[in-house]
N, C-alpha and C positions, 0 to 999 in steps of 0.2 A: 528342893530335894525331898523325897519322900522319907517316911520313917524307917524304911528298910535300907536307907542310905544309897540306893541306886540313883545315879544322876538322872536328871530330866533330859530326855531326848527331844521332846517337843514342848514348847511353851506358848501359850496364848495370853497376850497381855493387853487388856483394855480394848478388846476388839469389838467393833460394831459394824453392822450392815443393815441398811434400810432399802426397801423397795417402795418408792413413793412414800405414802404415809404409814407403811407397815415396817416396824422395827423388828426384823427377823432375829438379829443378834444384837445384844445390848450390853456393851462394855463388859464382855466376858473375860474372865481370868481363870485359867486352868493349866495344868501341866500333866504330861504323861511320862512315867519313869521308863528308862531304857530297860529292855528285856522283860517288860510287863505285858500282861494281857488286860487292858483297861477297857471297861464298858462305858458307853455313853447312852444314858437312858433319859426318858422324860415323856410327858404326855404328847399326843399329836399336836404339832404346831409349836413345839418348844424351841426350834431353831437348830436341831441336830444336823440335818442334812445340809442346811445352809453353812454351818460351821465346817463340815467336811469339804464342801465346795470351796470355801475360803482357804482351808489348809492346802488343798491339792491344786490350787491355782485356777480353778474354773470361775471363781469370782474374786474380785479385789475388795479388800475391806475399806470401809469409809474412814475408819479410824483404828489405831492400835498396831501392835507388832505381833508377828508370828515367827518364831525361831525354831529351826530344826538343826540339831547337832551344833549348836552355837552360832549359826548363821541365819540372818533374816531371810525369809522366803516370801513374805507377804508382797503381793504384786507381781511375783514371777509367773510366767505362763506355765501351763501344766507340763509341757515337755521338759522344762528346766527343773521343775520340782521332781519330776520322774527321774531325771538324770542324777539327782542328788540321793536317790535311794528311797524316796518316799512315794509309794504307789497306793492306788485305791481300787476297790471293786465297787460295783453298783448293785443296788437292790434288784434291778432287772438286768440280768447278765447281757453283755454286749458281744457275744460270740459271733464269728463269721460263719453263718450257717451253711454256706455253699462250699466250705473248705473242711477238710478232715480235722479231727481232733489234734493230731500231731502237727499239721500245717498251721493251725491256730497258734500253737506254741512257738513254732519255728519263726514266725513273723515278728516276734516280740523284740529280740535283741537289736540294739541300735547300731548304726554305722556298719551295716553288713556290706561286704564287698560287692555282692550281687546287685546292690541298688544302683550301681554306676555302670552304664553300658560299656565303657571302655575297659573295665576290669574283666567283663565277660569276653571281650575280644583279645586283650593283651595279657591278662593274668588269670586265665581260667582255673589254674591250679589253686590259686588263692580262694576263689569263689567256692570251688569244690571242697577244699579243706575246711572252710568255715561252715558250709552247709552240713558236712559230716559231724563237725563239733556240735552244732546246734541240734542236729537230729539225735545225737547221743544224749545230750543234756535233756532234750524233750522227753525221751524215753525214760530217763532216770526220774524226772518229775512225775510222769504218768504212773510209773511203778510205785513211787512214794504215795501217790494219791489213789492207788488201786484202780486206775483207769487205763492201764496198759492194754487190756483186752479190747478197748474201744479206740485204739490208736488210729485205725483207718476208717472209722465211722464218721459220717458227716455230722458236724456239730449241731445242725438243725434237728437231728433225730434223737438227741440226748434228752433225758428227763430233766425237769427243773433242777433237781438236786445235783445231777451230773454236770449241768451247765454251771452251777455255782462252784463245783470243784474245778471245772475247766478254767473258770475265771481266776480262781486262786492259783492254779497252775501257771497261768499266763504271768501273774505277778512274780512267780518264782524264777522265771526265765531271765530276769534282769537283776538277780542277786540283791533284793531289797533289804534295807535296814529296818524299814517300818512299813506296815500294811494297814490301810484304813479299810475296814470291812463294813459295808452298809447292809445290814439285816441279812446275815448269812442263813438264818433259819427260815426266812420267808419262802413259802411254797415248797418246803423240803420235808419229806416224810421223816418220822422220828428215828427210824433205823439209820438212814443215811446221815441225818443230822448228828447222831452220835459219832459216826465216822469222821465228819467234818470237825467236830470238837476235838477229837483225838489227834487229827492231822495238825490242827492249829497248835495244840499243846506240844506236839513233837517238833514242829518247826521252831517254836520258841526255845525248847530245850536243846535241840541239836544244832540249830543254825543261829540262835540268838536273836531271832527276828522279834521286834516289838509289834504288838497289835493294839489298835484302837478300834473298838467295835460298837456300832450302833445296833441295838437289838431290843425288841419289845417282849420277847419270850423270857420271862424272869427265871424259869427253870433252866433254860440254856445259859443265861447270864450267870446264875449261881454255880453251874458246873464249870464254866469256862473262865470267868474273870477273877483276877486277884483283887481288883479295886473297881469301884463304880463312881462315875461322875454323873450327877443328875442335873439336867437343864430344865428350866421352866421360864417362859416369857423371855427367851433369848439370852439368859444368863445362867451361871452356875448357881444352883440352889443348895446342893449338898454333895458330900463326897465321903467315901468310906468303904469298908468291906461290904459284900452283899448282905450279910446279916445286919450290919449297922444301918445300911440304907433302908432295908425292909422295915425297920422299927422307927425310922425318923418321921416325926409327926409332920414336918414340912413336906416330905415326899408324899405321905398319905394324902395330905390336903391338895397337893398339886395334881395327883391322879384322880382323887375322888371328889375334889371340890370344883372340878370343871375349869381349872386354870388352863389357858392356852397361850398362843403367841400374842 
């Protein structure tokens, strides 16, 4: 439990992952407090993205435990992690370019009645009702993210920053408890990035969503995060407020001393 007494929503205990002779994550121990915006930083090759892939189920750890809301999730496939309310975005957005912005959002909710042919035949009212509900929610999400004016635009035509917002919007369609954000500032202009920062803060404040964020831009990290966890050589090196981390000699050595995975 952190010093502000918020319980931990995510814990990583003695987690390791190797690829052949490369030890990408090495007996890592760390935790994220519920309702926080926690940053994960470190030099290139520190193991950050590998850790996100382990948390979200895209990789299985070789060793250790990952616990979300008191239940172990290590080894679960991504869709089961997703169903528990832990979702992620990617550094390179994975929008469906040939579909409109609103259609991208409406595809997200699970167990839709329209997925089953017999419902279209025998229960069309249920399919229509659910589609109307999803459309209304998608519009609410787009309005929140200031993307409603692009509702009918093909996702392929969005700017890089707008695609990042769309990916964030897709996560909101499944009522997440926690979102893993992989470099939200990458490729985004400063004006739109300020909007993304404010959106994330509002989502934490209004919906209680916890965020765990990989980011290299220290100015963005300082604006956004309550707490930072620093990784180097596959394990946690340091932890603290942005100001504390900036002054930590171990962190300076990791960034400036050429340490990597």
